C-alpha atoms as an extended CHARMM CRD file, in Angstrom:
* protein
*
        81  EXT
         1         1  MET       CA            131.8300000000      119.3730000000       -4.0470000000  PROA      1               0.0000000000
         2         2  TYR       CA            133.4660000000      116.1830000000       -3.2110000000  PROA      2               0.0000000000
         3         3  SER       CA            136.5430000000      116.9060000000       -5.0320000000  PROA      3               0.0000000000
         4         4  ILE       CA            137.0760000000      119.5630000000       -2.8360000000  PROA      4               0.0000000000
         5         5  GLY       CA            135.8390000000      117.9240000000        0.5130000000  PROA      5               0.0000000000
         6         6  LEU       CA            138.2980000000      115.4890000000       -0.0700000000  PROA      6               0.0000000000
         7         7  GLN       CA            141.2570000000      117.6740000000       -1.0520000000  PROA      7               0.0000000000
         8         8  LEU       CA            140.5350000000      119.8780000000        2.0640000000  PROA      8               0.0000000000
         9         9  GLY       CA            140.3780000000      117.0320000000        4.3210000000  PROA      9               0.0000000000
        10        10  GLN       CA            143.4900000000      115.5280000000        3.2880000000  PROA      10              0.0000000000
        11        11  GLU       CA            145.0380000000      119.1560000000        3.4450000000  PROA      11              0.0000000000
        12        12  ALA       CA            143.6330000000      118.8830000000        7.4090000000  PROA      12              0.0000000000
        13        13  GLY       CA            145.5910000000      115.6830000000        7.7410000000  PROA      13              0.0000000000
        14        14  TYR       CA            142.9440000000      113.0410000000        7.1160000000  PROA      14              0.0000000000
        15        15  SER       CA            143.0380000000      110.1530000000        4.8210000000  PROA      15              0.0000000000
        16        16  LEU       CA            140.1970000000      109.3280000000        3.0460000000  PROA      16              0.0000000000
        17        17  ASP       CA            138.9380000000      106.3870000000        5.2370000000  PROA      17              0.0000000000
        18        18  GLN       CA            139.2060000000      109.0010000000        7.8950000000  PROA      18              0.0000000000
        19        19  LEU       CA            136.8900000000      111.5090000000        6.1350000000  PROA      19              0.0000000000
        20        20  ARG       CA            132.9320000000      111.0350000000        5.9540000000  PROA      20              0.0000000000
        21        21  PHE       CA            130.9340000000      112.9370000000        3.5930000000  PROA      21              0.0000000000
        22        22  GLY       CA            126.5590000000      113.4170000000        3.8920000000  PROA      22              0.0000000000
        23        23  PHE       CA            123.7150000000      115.5630000000        3.7720000000  PROA      23              0.0000000000
        24        24  HSD       CA            121.3360000000      116.3440000000        5.9530000000  PROA      24              0.0000000000
        25        25  VAL       CA            117.6470000000      115.3050000000        4.5960000000  PROA      25              0.0000000000
        26        26  PRO       CA            114.6300000000      118.3680000000        4.9480000000  PROA      26              0.0000000000
        27        27  PRO       CA            113.5000000000      119.3630000000        7.1650000000  PROA      27              0.0000000000
        28        28  PHE       CA            115.9960000000      118.5050000000        9.1830000000  PROA      28              0.0000000000
        29        29  ASN       CA            118.4240000000      121.3110000000        7.6610000000  PROA      29              0.0000000000
        30        30  SER       CA            119.3740000000      124.5080000000        9.3930000000  PROA      30              0.0000000000
        31        31  VAL       CA            120.5870000000      125.8300000000        6.6090000000  PROA      31              0.0000000000
        32        32  HSD       CA            118.5640000000      125.6760000000        3.1990000000  PROA      32              0.0000000000
        33        33  HSD       CA            120.3480000000      125.2860000000        0.4180000000  PROA      33              0.0000000000
        34        34  LEU       CA            122.6700000000      122.1590000000       -0.6830000000  PROA      34              0.0000000000
        35        35  HSD       CA            125.9860000000      121.7200000000        1.2150000000  PROA      35              0.0000000000
        36        36  LEU       CA            128.1380000000      118.8470000000        2.2300000000  PROA      36              0.0000000000
        37        37  HSD       CA            129.6170000000      117.8590000000        5.5310000000  PROA      37              0.0000000000
        38        38  VAL       CA            132.7390000000      116.6140000000        5.9200000000  PROA      38              0.0000000000
        39        39  ILE       CA            133.6590000000      115.2110000000        8.6730000000  PROA      39              0.0000000000
        40        40  GLY       CA            137.0340000000      113.8010000000        9.8240000000  PROA      40              0.0000000000
        41        41  LEU       CA            137.1640000000      110.9870000000       12.1140000000  PROA      41              0.0000000000
        42        42  PRO       CA            137.1410000000      109.3260000000       14.6980000000  PROA      42              0.0000000000
        43        43  PHE       CA            134.3490000000      110.4500000000       16.0740000000  PROA      43              0.0000000000
        44        44  LYS       CA            135.0720000000      112.2050000000       20.2010000000  PROA      44              0.0000000000
        45        45  ASN       CA            131.2190000000      110.6780000000       21.3440000000  PROA      45              0.0000000000
        46        46  TRP       CA            128.9740000000      107.8390000000       20.5060000000  PROA      46              0.0000000000
        47        47  PHE       CA            126.2640000000      110.4790000000       19.7640000000  PROA      47              0.0000000000
        48        48  ARG       CA            127.6470000000      112.3020000000       16.9310000000  PROA      48              0.0000000000
        49        49  ALA       CA            129.0570000000      108.5680000000       15.2390000000  PROA      49              0.0000000000
        50        50  PHE       CA            125.4120000000      107.7220000000       15.4080000000  PROA      50              0.0000000000
        51        51  LYS       CA            123.3900000000      110.4520000000       14.0260000000  PROA      51              0.0000000000
        52        52  TYR       CA            126.4750000000      111.1420000000       11.3630000000  PROA      52              0.0000000000
        53        53  ASN       CA            126.3530000000      106.8870000000       10.5900000000  PROA      53              0.0000000000
        54        54  ASP       CA            127.8120000000      105.3970000000        7.4780000000  PROA      54              0.0000000000
        55        55  PHE       CA            124.6010000000      102.5970000000        6.8300000000  PROA      55              0.0000000000
        56        56  GLY       CA            122.3150000000      104.7940000000        4.8060000000  PROA      56              0.0000000000
        57        57  SER       CA            119.7990000000      107.2040000000        5.5340000000  PROA      57              0.0000000000
        58        58  VAL       CA            118.3720000000      107.5820000000        9.4370000000  PROA      58              0.0000000000
        59        59  GLY       CA            115.9150000000      110.3550000000        8.7690000000  PROA      59              0.0000000000
        60        60  TRP       CA            117.7690000000      112.9960000000        9.3380000000  PROA      60              0.0000000000
        61        61  TRP       CA            121.5750000000      112.0220000000        7.6450000000  PROA      61              0.0000000000
        62        62  MET       CA            122.1740000000      110.3970000000        4.5290000000  PROA      62              0.0000000000
        63        63  THR       CA            125.8120000000      109.4520000000        3.1820000000  PROA      63              0.0000000000
        64        64  MET       CA            126.9300000000      110.7910000000        0.0730000000  PROA      64              0.0000000000
        65        65  ASP       CA            127.1820000000      107.3470000000       -1.5660000000  PROA      65              0.0000000000
        66        66  THR       CA            123.2450000000      106.7510000000       -0.5430000000  PROA      66              0.0000000000
        67        67  LEU       CA            122.5530000000      109.9010000000       -1.9640000000  PROA      67              0.0000000000
        68        68  VAL       CA            124.0400000000      109.3260000000       -5.3540000000  PROA      68              0.0000000000
        69        69  LYS       CA            122.7430000000      105.8190000000       -5.7460000000  PROA      69              0.0000000000
        70        70  ARG       CA            119.0110000000      106.8600000000       -5.0430000000  PROA      70              0.0000000000
        71        71  LEU       CA            119.9670000000      109.6560000000       -7.9600000000  PROA      71              0.0000000000
        72        72  GLU       CA            120.9230000000      106.9350000000      -10.0250000000  PROA      72              0.0000000000
        73        73  GLU       CA            117.9670000000      104.9680000000       -9.4470000000  PROA      73              0.0000000000
        74        74  SER       CA            115.5980000000      108.0320000000       -9.8370000000  PROA      74              0.0000000000
        75        75  TYR       CA            117.1600000000      108.6350000000      -13.1410000000  PROA      75              0.0000000000
        76        76  GLU       CA            116.9490000000      104.9960000000      -14.5090000000  PROA      76              0.0000000000
        77        77  GLU       CA            113.1350000000      104.9410000000      -13.6760000000  PROA      77              0.0000000000
        78        78  VAL       CA            112.9650000000      107.9290000000      -15.6800000000  PROA      78              0.0000000000
        79        79  LEU       CA            114.8060000000      106.8250000000      -18.6090000000  PROA      79              0.0000000000
        80        80  GLN       CA            112.2770000000      103.4380000000      -18.6100000000  PROA      80              0.0000000000
        81        81  ASN       CA            108.9310000000      105.9550000000      -18.4380000000  PROA      81              0.0000000000
């Protein structure tokens, strides 16, 4: 999903540092299947900048990097047990 999102974002004229990737965290998702949001920056208002922050999870949104890190940590715990 990341590769395709990156490709589409770049085709739309965004550079990597202008793209944000992430997921809504249940129960705050309105569509009940896994889908990646690819958001082009800059945001046009403060609310979207807060809602789709890049400092981890604020409850309703998780960056792709945070999700991958949590999955890796969970996988390591499974391997240790």
